[in-house]
N, C-alpha and C positions, 0 to 999 in steps of 0.2 A: 218337672223332669228336664225339660230341654235347659232350664238355669241352672240346675243340678249338674248337668254334663258338661256346660260351659265352666264351671266353676271346677270340675274335677281337670278339665282340658288345661285352663288356666295354672291350675295347680302343678300338673305334670309338666308344664313348658316351663314354669318358674324353677321347679326341682331340676330339670335337665340344664337350664341355663347355668345353675347355682353348682351343679357338680362340673361341669365343663369350667365354669370359672376357678373353681377349686383346684382342679387338676391342672389348671394352666399355672396356678400359682405354685403347686407342689412341685412344679417341672420347670422353675423359671431358669435353670441351669441351661435348658436345651438339652438336655442329656436323659433322653426317654427310651432310646433303644434298649432291646433286653440284649446283655453281655454274656458272651460266653465265659466259662470259667476257665481260666489260662492252663493250660499246659504245654510243657516244652524243654527244651535242652538248655542246660546253663553255657553260658561264653558262647552262644550263636546270636547272631543278628538276622533278621529276614530284612531283606531289602526289598522294596517296590519301584520300580521308575517306568516311565511313560515309554510309548513306541519310538519317536521321533529320539529319545535319549539311550537305546538300545546299544551301538557302538561304543558310546561314551561310557555308559556302565560296564561294560565289558573290559572296556582298558583299564577303568579305574580298579575294579576288583579281580581282574584276573593276570593283567600287565605288571602290576605293582608289587611290591613287599607284602600287602594286605594278603594274598592269598598263598603267600608260601608256607608249607606245612614245616614251621621250623621246629617242632616237636621233635622230628626225627633227623635231623642235621645241625642242631645248636641247643645251647642250654640256655634258652632264652630268659630263665628265672636268674641268671647271673647279671643282665643286663641292669643298667642304672634306668631310673625311671626318667633321666632327662635324655635318654636315648629312643628314638624313634622307633627302633626295633622291640623295646620292651613293650609297646601298646599293640603294635602290629602282631604279635603273636599271642595276645590276650583273646582276641575272637574268631571265630569262624563266621564266614557269610554264606548266606543263601539267598539267591538271586530270582527274582520273579517281577513278570511284567504286570503293569494295574490290572489289565484284564483278567489276572491270576488271584487277585484279592478275593474274590468270592469263592473261590474253588475250595473244596475241602481238603484239609490235609488228613492221608490217610493213617498216619502215624498217629494224631491226636483225634481226629475226628470233628475237629473244630475246622473254621474257616482258616485260609492262608493269613488272613489280615489280623488273626486273634493271637499270633504268637506271643509268648512274653515280652521281647525286644523286638521293636520295628523301626527301620529307617525307611523313610518316604524322600526320594528324589523328586523335587516337585516344582520343574523351572519356571511353570507358566501358573504357579499358585492354586493350582485346580483344589487343593485341599485348604483355602486359607481360613474358610468358615470353622473348621475345628479348631483350630488355633484361637478363636474370639471366644470360645465358649466361657462362660462364668462358671467359677467354683462353687460347690455345693456341700453343705454338711455331710450328705449323704455318702457312705462309706466309699461305694464302688462307683461313685461320680466322678466325671472329668475333671481334671485338676491340672492347672498348668505348673511345672516343676521349675522350670526355667526358661526364659525367652530373651535371647540375646541376638546381635549381628556380628559376625565374623567376617571381616572383610568382603563387606557388601552383601552377604548372605544372610537372611533370616533363619535362625535356627532356635525352634521351640519344641523343648520337651515335654511332653504331656503324659499322664498318667491314666491308664482306664477309659481308652477310646471304643474299643471293640470287645474287649476282655478285660477280666479282674482276676488278679492285678497285672497290669501291663503299664509298658513305658515304650512310649512312640517319639521319634525324633522325626520331625518335619523340616526339610532345608527348601526354603523359596528363596527366589530369585525375583525380587518386587521393582526393581528399577531397570533391569537390562532385557526384560522379557527371556531370560533363562542363558544369557550369554556367558554370565558370570559363573554359572554352576558347571564346572569343567573338570576334567581329570587333574589338570595343574593345581584348581583350588583344592580338592580333596587331597592332593599330596601335600600341599603346603600347610594343611591345616588339621590333617588326620589325628594328631597327637591331642590337640585341644578337644576334638569330638571324642576320643577315647576316655580322656580324663575326666569329662563331664558325664560320659554315659555310663561309666563303670561303678561309681558309686549308686546311682539310681538303679542298676542291675542288682547291686547287693542287698539293696533295701526294699526291694519289689516284694513286700510281703503281705499277706492279710491275717487278720486276727478271726480265729474260727473259735467256735465251743470248748475244744479240746487244744488249741495251743496256735502257735503261731505256724503259718504255713509258706513257702515260696514254689512257684511255678516250675523251677529248676531243679526241685528235689521230687523223689518220689516220696512219698507221707501217707501214712495210714493208722489204723487205730494201733498197731504195734509200736511205730515210732512215736506216736503221742502218748501212749503209757509208759514208755521208757522216759520220756520227756518229763511226765508227770512225776515219775516214782524219784527221778532225780532230783526234782524240786523239793519234792517232800522230805528226802534224807540229806539234801546238800545244800537246802537255800539258794539253788543258781535256777536259771532257766535256760534251758538248751532246746533250740530248733534241730531236728534230728531227721536224716535220711533213714526210711524204713530198709534201705540194703545195708545199714550198717547193724550189726550185731553186738551184744554186750558179751564180753568175751572175760573182762576181769575187773573186779572191784575192791577198794579198800578204802579206809578212813580217809586216804591222803589223796585217793587216785580211783579213776574211772578209764576202760579202755573200751574202745568200740571199734568194730572191724568189719569191712567187707572182703571176701577173698574170692579171686576166680583164678582159672588156669593162669591168665595172661598179668595180672597185678594184685596188689591190695592195697586198699585205702583204709585210712586210720584217723579216729578222732580220740583223742586223749584230755581229760581233764585232770589237773594237779591242784590241790589245796595245801596250801603253805602256812600251817597256822603259826599262832604267836610270831607274826611276823610284823613288824611297824616300819620297816624300811627295806628297800628292794634289793634283795641280792644278785650277784652276778648271775644271769639267766643259762650261760652258757654251762656251768658249774652245776647250778640246779636242776636242769633237764639231764644233763648225763648222768648224775646220781640216780633219779628217776629212772630212766630207761635201764641202768643197770640193775637196778633192783627189780623192775616188774617186765622189763620185755626181754628177757633173756631167750636164746633161740634153744632149740634141742641139741646142738652142739657146744653149748655153754658160752657161747659168744653173747653180744649185745650191740645195740646201737650207740654212736655218740655223733655229735656234731662234728662235720669237717671244718678246719681251721685251716685247709690251703688254700692257696692263692687261687687254684683253679675254680675253687665254690666259696666264692666270698661270702661272709657273715654280714647282712644287714640289720642295724638298731635305729628304731626311729621311735617317737612319741606324739600323741594327738590327745586334744581335748574330748574326752567322751561325757555320755550320762554320768559316769561314775566318777568323774575327774581325768587324771591324767591316765592315760593307757600306754603300756609299753609293748612296742611289736618289734618282733625278730624274725627275719626269713635266712634260709639258706640250706645247705644240704647235709643229710645224715649219712652216715657210712656204717654198715655192719662191719664190725672189727675182723681183721684177717679175711676180708672176702672183696671182692669189687662189686659189691651190691650194695646201690645207694639211692638215693631219691631224695624230692625236695621237701621243705616242712613250713610251715607258718605258724608263728605263736604269738597269743595275746594274753598281756596279763594285765589284771584290773585290781584295784586296792579294795577290799572290803573291809571298812572302816568298823562298820557294826559288830562284825564277828573277829577283828583283830587278826587278819589273815589276807594273803593275797591268792587270787585263784587266776590260774591260767589254761587256756584252751589251746589246743594244738593239733592242728590237722598236718598229715604227711602221708606219703604214697612211695611203693615202690611199683614201676612200671617200666621195666627195661623194655626199649624200641616200642613203646606206645605212646600215642599223643596225650599229653597231659591236660591240654588246656580245659575239657570238661570236668576232670577228676579234680584238677586243683582247684578250679572255680566251685564246685560243689563244697569243699572243704572250707574254701574261703568265705562262702554265703554263711555257713554254719558257724564259724570263728566269729564274723562279724556281727551276727545276728547274737549271739550269746550274751547274758546279762546277769544282773545279781537278783534275787527274789527281794521286793520293798516289802 
């Protein structure tokens, strides 16, 4: 009986050790903490800083152009990307001390540090260990997006540290004990930080059983069902906000809209059939809006071609080949109502057509950052069905 008990104890001990080793191997990335499901606001960066850096942080984020609410005093969408003001107007900031990282955000019920887009000002390299974590094949594992040095400051963009999906930028000064990480450095390098951060925000998505989701959008079964229906009928994949309601559709057109007493936000899909070459997109868009977007008074919107509201066109290489982008302002004819738009055109070789996805808003005297960023997220994540 004693021998049997010893064998059982040895067996249990061996099994325990084996399980520990297996668990250790499965979590070789060092990323074992349970993550929140990210919820947040588009175009918003949550910034954390240490106690001794409080005055400097206040100077950086309240006394410089970063905190100017440009939405109400200028048309920031008209600035060129070479102008620092273009990027200054792209984000809003929420400031917190390191001691608040574990506190609960009453808006999301998550911890403060679980926001979708986080910057950590880390002069003493307190969070250096987070930048050393190895990547993993697990979908929600921590992953280094970019690691670089900008004028003596280590800048590491990391995905999924405390929540999923999440993007965190850790700013460290490993050479001068924090002396280089100053407001002067931020002002000199803000454009670079914004340029790198924004694409990571746009692509901060996760695949679910019902489709692709982004923490900056409100999504649910309704939005997923509309996305599924669009793919089934038009052979395109659209990641949509549940705040947009389907208001019109045709063989060559889909229109989704969110309308409140203060603004309305719109997403439009256009299918240009039997097209093997790209036509002038100003003409194509104006013909479409005249056909489908007429008002009760019989007017419609057209792209503004005045010098005050310049049209910008550019192209990039995407997963479907060359993509054609255009931004500017549209104006309702014979009125002073106008608003910015963003248009992306993809060639669908298989179906001999071009597909355009177009986001636009009318938001007089309203902050436009969040509204336009939500549309930009949807426009950028649109794709063809394979």
